[in-house]
N, C-alpha and C positions, 0 to 999 in steps of 0.2 A: 475582427474577433468579437463574438457576441459576449454579452455580460451574463453572469450567473451569480445568484445569491440566495441564501436561505433567509426569508423574510421573518417567519415565525417558526417556533419550535415548541412542541408539547411533549413532555416526557412523563411517563408514569411507571413507577416501581422499577427503575433501572438502577441497580446498585444502591447508592444512598440517595438518589434523586427520586423522592417519593412522588412529588407533584410539582413539576416545573413548567411554566408557560412564559416564554420570553420572546421579545422582538429584537432582532439584530439589525445592525447597520450594514450598508452595502460595502463598506470599506474595512477598517480595522476594528476588531472587537477584542478587547483586552479583558481577560478573566483573571481576577486577582483574589488572593486569599491564602491562608496558611496551608501547609501540607496536610493532606488527609481530609480536606473539606468537600471535595467533589469536583474540582476543576478538570482533572483528567477524565472523570466520569462523564462530564458534560461534553468534552471533546469526543469521547467514545460514542456518545449518543448521536452526535452530529455525523460522525463517520459512518456509524451503523445504518442510520436512516438514508444516507447517501449511497452506500455501497452494498448494503445488506450484511456486512460482516464487521467484526470488531478488529481493531489493530492490536489488541492485547491478548486475545485468546481465540483458539479455534473452536471452543465449546460455547455455543450461543447461550446455553442454559445458565452459564456463570454470570450473565448480565442481569438476571432476575434478582430483585432485592430479596434479602433473607426473609423467609416467612410468607412470601408471595408465590402465586402459581403462574403468573405471567407478567411480562413487561411490554411496554409499547413506546414507540417514538413516532410522532407525526410532524411533517414539515410542510410548510408552504414555500415553494421554490419559485423564484422569478428568473426567467431566462429571456433576456432582450424584451422585457415588457410583458411577456406572457406568463401567467401564473399556473402552476400545477401543484397538485397535492400528492404526496407520497408518504407511505407509512410502513413501519416494520413492527410486527407483533412477534413475541417470543413466548412459547409455551414451555411448561416444565418438561424437561427432557431435551430441550434445545430445538424443537420444531419451530421453524420460522414461517410467518405469513406475510407476504409482500403485497402491497397494493399501490397501483400507479393510476392516478385519476379515477379511482373507484373500481378499477379492474385489476385482476391478477395478471402480472406479466407472464409471457410465455416461458421465460427462464430467469433465473437469478442474474445471469450475465446481462440479459437485456435490461433488467432493472438497474444494474450497477453502472452502466455507461451513461445513464440519463443525467446524473449529477456527479460528475467526477470530483474526487477529493483526494488530496495528497497530504499525508501526515508525516511529521518529523517529530519523533519523541526519543527520549534517552536510549531506549532499546534498539533504535535504528543503528547503533554502532556495530551491531552484528552484521550489517551489510558489508562492512570492511574487515571486521575482526573474526567473524564467525564462519560457519561452514557454508556450503553452496546452496542450502535450502532457501535462505532469505533472498539470495541473488536470483535464484530461479523464479521465486514468487514475484520479484520485481519485474523480471522479463515478461512473465505471464500477465501481470496487471497491465503493462503497456500493450501487450499483444491483443488484449480485449478490444482496444480502440483501433488497432491497425487492421485486424481481421476479426470481425464480430463473431464468427463461428469457431474461433480457435479454442474456446473453452470446451466445446463438445469433443474435439480431438483429444484434449487433455483428459477428459472424463473417460473416454473409450480406451485410451492407452492405459490409464490407471487400472481399469477393470481387467483388461487383458493381462497386464502385469501381475495382478493379484491371482487371477485364475491359472496362469502358467505356473506360478510358484506353488499354488495349492496342488496342481496336478503333479508337479515334480516331487513334492513331498509325499503324496499319497500313492502315486503309481510309478514313480521312478522316471529316469531319463527317456524311456521308450514308450511312455504313455501315448495312446493313440490320438488324444485331443491336443497334445502339446503343439504340434505344427500349426494347428488352426489359431491357437492363441498367439503364437509367435508371428504369424502372418499379420494378425491385427496389430501387434506391437510395432511391426515394421511399417505398416501403412500409416497408422496414426502417429507413430513416432517421427517419421520423416516429415509429416505435415507440421508437427510441433517444432522441429528443428528449423524448418523453412521460415516460419513466422518469428521464431526467437532470433534467428540470424538478422532479420530486418530490424527487430526491436533493439538488439544489441548494437547494431551499427548506429542507429539514431541516438540511442542513449550514450554511446561512447563519444560521439561528436559533441553533444551537449555537455557531458561531464568534463571532458578535456577543456572545453572553453570556459566553463564555470570555475574549474580548478585554477586555470591560468589567471582568472580575475581575482579570486579570493585567497589564493595561496601560492602565488608565483614564487616567492622566495623558498618555498618548501620543496620545490622540484617539479618534475614533469610527470603527469598522470597518464598511464596507459590503461585502456579497457579493451579486453579481447574475449570474444565468445569461444568457449571450449566445449564442443559437443561431446556427449558421453557415449557415442556410438558411431559406427561408420556412416558416411553420408550417401552411400550407394546401397540400394535395396538388397542385392544379393550378398554383399559383404556383411550387411547387418544380419541377414538370415544365418549366414555361416558363423558369425560371432555368437549368436544365440545358441545355435546347435552345439558349437564347441564348448560352451560354458554350462551346459545342462547339468552335468554331474557335479561340478563345483558349486553351482547355484543351489542345487538340492541340498548340498552339505552345509553351505553357509547361510541358507535361509533367505536369500534375496538375490535378485538378478544383478549381475556384475556389468551389464552393458545396457545402454538405453538412455533416452533423454532425462530420466530421473537421476542420471549421473552428470547432467550438464552443469557447467559452472560459468561464471563470468570472472575471468582473471583480471585482477587489479594489480597494476605495476606502478612502482614509484621509481623513476629513473631506471626503468627496465628491470627492476628487481621486484619480486612478489612483496606486496605491502605487509602481509602477515609476518614476514620475517625481518622487516627493516623499518617499518613506520613507527613513529612515536604516537602517543595518545592524541596530541594536537593534530598530527597529520591524518590519523584515522578519522577524526571528527571533520576535518576539512574535506576529506574524500567523501564522507557520507553526505555532507552538505552539498557537495558538487553533484553527487548522484541524484539527490532529491530535487535539486533545482532543475536538473536535466529531465527528470520524470515529469515535472510540471510542464516544461516546454514541449516535450514530445506529445504529451496528452493534449495540450492546448492546440497544437497544430493539427492533430488527428481528429479531435472532436469539434474544433472551431469555437471553443469557449475556454476561458481561463478557469482551471479547476479551483475548487475551494482549497485553501491552504490552511492546515492545522498545525500549530507548533506548541508542543507541550513542554514548557519550561526549558526550552533549549538553550537560553542564554546562560543557564547554570552549567551547561555541558561544554560551552565554548570559551576559549580564552578571549582576551579583550579585542585583539585584532580580528579574530573570526566573528565575534559579536558585531563589530562595526561593519564587517563585510555582509553579515546577514541582514542588518538593518538597511544597508545600502541596497541590497537586493529587494527587500520588502518595499522600499520606497518606489521601486520601478515596477512592482507587481500590480498590474491593473486588474484586480479582482478582490474577492472577499477573503479576509484573513481572520483567523481566530488564534489568539496567543494566550497561553496561561502563564502566570508568573506569581511568585510570592512577593515581588518587589516591582510594582507598576511604575515607580518613578524611574526605573532603569530602562523602560521601553521607550527608546528615543526615536520617535517618528517625526521629528521636527522638520525633516526635509519633505514632508508630504502634506503641506499646508492645505492643498485643495482636496484632500481625501478625508472624509468624515471618520472620526474615531468615537467609539462608544466603550465605556468602561463598565464592568459588572463585578460585583463582589459575590463570592461563593463561600458560604459558611454553613456547615452541617447540612449540605444538600439543598440549601435555599439560595436561589439566584436573584439578585437585586440589581437593577440598573442604577448606576451612579450619575449618569448624565444622559443627555439626549443627543450627544454627538458634538465633538469639537476637534479641531486640528491641533496637532502637536502634543506636547506634554504639559 
């Protein structure tokens, strides 16, 4: 497995980070400070320059500091001894400019897979407790690494979905162009289902194993892919045809991979109806650790791991399990916390740790790297 780490990071006008230049360590990087000082913003900058997106909002323009017209993040990334530069610029209105080694990448997906990053933050509980959208996005993130062109199928399916709906609402169920849009939905939809099936199988295996390690007394986790459409082309076409009138009336398509879900079961029962808060958090922790492992095997490097004050979201036993997992993670880790003394990495004596204070958007190194606490 190749090594991967962000060596230096420069942030300009991103949320409250007006001007930040920081050098990170290859192991554990602990970001400490009071709430509202910019710890999550720094993690967001790391994730954004790695993946081209935020983990907090779908609107890139929201990252720009108040009163500014653009924001930028630049990173020097070391992968198995080789250094590359990559950067993200965000203009007013949310337009993004990506650069990889001084050149624009062919697609944002091609940029995103260069420096894989997995984030675990309090909002991730939606993976277990929320609707299917977050779980579909999880499958699609993994799919990027399994089949590099999968994002193009998703883009084309989404366009066909929108155009079919527009045609239904304007011209009715007998619109002449509707069969063409439906054919594109079928073609690209089945391609999406195919890669999501593989992603779900790999994620399920890892999540079940992780849950057995961190939450065995809580029960047995089940993870199953549930496609939102028939798996055979003609049956898919027939379902779209039969639902035209209903879809025109309800304002959205009732069949297709936009309705896919990842079913989560606890002792063969849906978790949304039976799991406690602690069980939900253990399930999310298991899904995120599985995401790390699936991407690592597909990409050949350990993803960057970002944890935003997750110890406050976990009970004592789950926190111990998390730190035990981190001590086995052979990669770069960023943790934010209001209480750095609780970050127990004493079992990782050989892995360097660097601590940073974050106060009013100013980041300051507290040490040059030491092991333990």
